[in-house]
C-alpha positions as CSV (number, residue, x, y, z in Angstrom):
1,M,142.3,-13.3,145.1
2,P,142.7,-16.3,147.4
3,A,140.9,-19.5,146.4
4,A,137.9,-20.4,148.4
5,S,138.4,-23.1,150.9
6,S,137.1,-26.4,149.7
7,P,135.6,-29.0,152.0
8,T,138.4,-31.4,151.2
9,H,141.1,-28.8,152.3
10,R,140.7,-28.1,156.0
11,S,143.1,-27.1,158.7
12,P,144.4,-30.0,160.8
13,T,142.7,-30.3,164.1
14,N,144.4,-31.1,167.4
15,A,143.2,-34.7,167.1
16,D,144.8,-34.9,163.7
17,R,148.0,-33.5,165.0
18,D,147.9,-35.9,167.9
19,D,147.5,-38.8,165.5
20,V,150.4,-37.6,163.4
21,L,152.6,-37.3,166.6
22,I,151.6,-40.7,167.8
23,A,152.5,-42.2,164.4
24,A,155.8,-40.3,164.4
25,L,156.7,-41.5,168.0
26,E,155.7,-45.1,167.2
27,T,158.0,-45.0,164.1
28,A,161.0,-43.0,165.5
29,L,161.4,-44.5,169.0
30,P,161.8,-48.1,167.9
31,R,164.2,-47.0,165.2
32,Y,166.2,-45.1,167.8
33,M,166.3,-48.2,170.1
34,R,167.3,-50.4,167.1
35,M,170.2,-47.9,166.3
36,L,171.4,-48.2,169.8
37,R,171.4,-52.0,169.7
38,Q,173.1,-52.1,166.3
39,T,175.7,-49.6,167.4
40,L,176.6,-51.7,170.5
41,T,176.5,-55.0,168.5
42,A,178.9,-53.5,165.9
43,A,181.3,-52.3,168.6
44,E,181.0,-55.2,171.1
45,G,179.7,-58.2,169.1
46,E,176.8,-60.5,169.9
47,D,178.1,-60.9,173.5
48,R,177.2,-57.3,174.2
49,L,175.1,-56.2,177.1
50,T,171.4,-55.9,176.4
51,L,169.9,-52.4,176.6
52,S,168.1,-53.4,179.9
53,Q,171.4,-54.6,181.3
54,L,173.0,-51.3,180.3
55,R,170.2,-49.3,181.8
56,C,170.5,-51.3,185.0
57,L,174.2,-50.4,185.2
58,Q,173.4,-46.8,184.5
59,L,170.9,-46.8,187.4
60,M,173.3,-48.4,189.7
61,A,176.0,-45.9,188.8
62,E,173.5,-43.1,189.6
63,A,172.5,-44.6,193.0
64,D,173.7,-43.1,196.2
65,G,175.1,-46.2,197.7
66,P,174.2,-49.8,197.0
67,A,171.1,-50.3,194.8
68,L,168.3,-52.7,195.7
69,T,166.8,-55.2,193.4
70,T,163.2,-54.1,194.1
71,R,164.1,-50.4,193.4
72,L,165.8,-51.3,190.1
73,A,162.9,-53.5,189.1
74,R,160.5,-50.7,189.8
75,A,162.6,-48.2,187.8
76,L,162.9,-50.5,184.8
77,L,159.3,-51.6,185.0
78,V,160.1,-55.3,185.4
79,T,159.2,-57.9,188.0
80,P,161.7,-58.6,190.8
81,P,162.4,-62.1,189.4
82,T,163.2,-60.6,186.0
83,M,165.4,-58.1,187.7
84,T,167.1,-60.9,189.6
85,R,167.9,-62.7,186.4
86,T,169.3,-59.6,184.9
87,I,171.5,-59.0,187.9
88,D,172.6,-62.6,188.0
89,G,173.9,-62.1,184.4
90,L,175.8,-59.0,185.4
91,V,177.2,-60.7,188.5
92,E,178.4,-63.6,186.4
93,R,180.2,-61.2,184.1
94,G,181.9,-59.6,187.1
95,L,180.2,-56.2,186.5
96,V,178.1,-56.1,189.6
97,E,178.7,-57.3,193.2
98,R,176.2,-58.3,195.8
99,Q,176.9,-56.9,199.3
100,P,174.9,-57.8,202.4
101,D,173.3,-54.8,204.1
102,P,174.8,-54.5,207.6
103,G,171.7,-52.8,208.9
104,N,169.2,-55.3,207.4
105,R,170.4,-58.9,206.9
106,R,167.5,-59.6,204.6
107,Q,168.5,-57.0,202.1
108,I,171.4,-57.3,199.6
109,G,172.9,-54.2,198.1
110,L,174.2,-54.1,194.5
111,V,177.3,-52.2,193.5
112,L,179.2,-51.8,190.3
113,T,182.6,-53.4,190.2
114,S,185.5,-51.5,188.6
115,A,185.0,-53.7,185.5
116,G,181.3,-52.7,185.5
117,R,182.2,-49.0,185.7
118,A,184.8,-49.3,182.9
119,L,182.3,-51.2,180.7
120,L,179.6,-48.7,181.4
121,A,182.0,-45.8,180.5
122,R,183.0,-47.6,177.3
123,Y,179.4,-48.2,176.2
124,E,178.4,-44.6,176.9
125,T,181.3,-43.4,174.9
126,I,180.4,-45.6,172.0
127,L,176.8,-44.5,172.1
128,H,177.6,-40.8,172.5
129,D,180.1,-40.9,169.6
130,R,177.4,-42.5,167.4
131,L,174.8,-39.9,168.4
132,R,177.3,-37.0,167.9
133,G,177.9,-38.4,164.4
134,L,174.1,-38.4,163.7
135,L,173.7,-34.9,165.1
136,R,176.4,-33.6,162.7
137,H,173.8,-33.9,159.9
138,L,171.5,-31.3,161.5
139,N,171.9,-27.6,161.3
140,P,171.7,-25.4,164.4
141,E,168.0,-24.6,163.9
142,Q,167.2,-28.3,163.5
143,K,169.2,-29.1,166.7
144,G,167.3,-26.4,168.6
145,R,164.0,-27.9,167.5
146,L,165.1,-31.4,168.3
147,L,166.3,-30.3,171.8
148,A,162.9,-28.5,172.4
149,A,161.0,-31.6,171.2
150,V,163.0,-34.0,173.4
151,G,162.4,-31.6,176.3
152,D,158.7,-31.6,175.6
153,L,158.7,-35.4,175.4
154,A,160.5,-35.7,178.7
155,A,158.1,-33.2,180.4
156,M,155.1,-35.1,179.0
157,L,156.5,-38.4,180.4
158,D,157.3,-36.7,183.8
159,V,153.7,-35.6,184.1
160,D,152.5,-39.1,183.3
161,E,154.9,-40.7,185.7
162,Q,153.9,-38.4,188.5
163,A,150.2,-39.0,187.8
164,T,150.8,-42.8,187.8
165,E,152.7,-42.6,191.1
166,A,150.0,-40.5,192.7
167,G,147.4,-43.1,191.6
168,A,149.4,-46.0,192.8
């Protein structure tokens, strides 16, 4: 006969699950970011790109044509002056080039140089190889659950981003 449920043994509520999920995200995401930084530092040394510089290069590579500082700043959630400093560092390293916009003299477009594209490809290979190594430790069922969870996380963030943009 099953034991009677005691007051100290209750099923977790949605709020309890939310608290556990929040704690898990607050623990896992910084560890993930730290692993990315450590991987790049081990491969490239202390003179490596920062993760924000790397993300800036990725966004520029995805852009259809020259990128604009204001759009990059908005995408990275930084102020235009912060974005300008990031871009200045990338220009100094020869990874990004500023190009005047022929249609609007006040705007400057940003494009990756061939050195910028090559470095971006190298960094992405380094990070993908590291992540593949980590994924080898998971069985197919675990990989499926992780893929579903990451998809759910992305969907949750998309909804929030859309709501934030609608309210802006």
